[in-house]
N, C-alpha and C positions, 0 to 999 in steps of 0.2 A: 259566450256569450248567446243569451237567445233574445234576438230581437222582432221584429213588427213591423213591413215600409205600409207608409198610407200614402196613398196618390192622391194631389192635392186639385181642387179644380184649375191650380194655375198651370198641370200637366208637371209639380214636381213633384216628388215623391219624398217622403221626411222619414227617418229613423227613429223609431222608441223604441230604447232599451228593456227587455223585461226582468230578463235575470243575468248578474253574472257570476259564473264561476270563478272560486277558488284556489283549485285543486284538493279542498278535503271536503267540500260538498261538489265532490266529480270536476273531471278537465277531459275535453276533448269531447264535447255533448255533438249528439247525431240524431239520425230516426225520430224527429219530432211527429206526433199524430194528435190529432183531435183525438179526444172522447166523442161518446154517442151526443150527446147532451152539445159540445162545442165549447163549454165551459171549461177543462181541463187539456192542459198539452202534457203529453206522456211523452220521454225521449231517456236513451242509456248514456253513459257516459265510461267512457270507456278504462278512467283513472279515478282511484278514488282516494279518500284520507286511511281505507285498508289496503290500495291498489290493485284493488281488482277490478273494480267498476261500479256501478250500481245504475238501477234505473230508477227513475225519477218524476213528478210528476208536477206540474206550474195550474195553480188556480185560479183564473180571472177574478175569480167575488174573494179573492184576498190580495190581491194586490200583486198576481205572479206569484207569489211564496213557494220555496220550493219545499217540498216530501218526498223524503227517499222511499220509495216502496219497497226497493229490496238494493241490497249490498251484498256482491260477490264477497264470498269470504277468504276465494283465491285456492280452493279447494278446488284438487282438477275435477274431483268427481259432477259438481254443480257448476264445474266452469268459470272464467276469467274471462275479463278485459272484452265485455259485450261491442258488438261494431254492426252498422248498416241497419235497414229499418225493421223499425216494428211493426206490428199486427195489433190489433184489436180485436175482442169480439163480441158478438151481444151481450155476454154476461160479462165484459169488465176484465178478462184476463188477457195479459198482454204476453206475446211471444216476441220471442225474437233467438239469436246465436251468438255464440262467441266463437273467439279465434284460440283462445286456449282451455283444454280440461277435455275431459272423456275418456273413454279406455287409451286411446292413442295417444291421449294429448294433440287433437287437432280439432276440440271445438264440440261444443253442445249444442243444441235447441234445448231454448225454456222455456217456460211460461210461469209466470210470476198469478198466483190468483188476488185479489182483492179480499 
């Protein structure tokens, strides 16, 4: 799940669940980053309905609804099973890495464009 922790004036933290994953819409999320405007969170999910993982975003102005930006097909050429942190450039392109795929099946570095 994706959650937010808020520090209260009473010095107690409270949790708000922003989004729950169910395996179809992603599994084992990681690498959350905000976009340049601070209104969307981007992340990767190690697995998905296809089984090869995906890149998603959650929009704050849409009650943190999930949009799949890219779903890995399992093709070794394009990679599969994204892990680790993502990087976002000023143009909105998302960069990351997978642990499967590529010419030697040891992962790829990818770019997802809006």
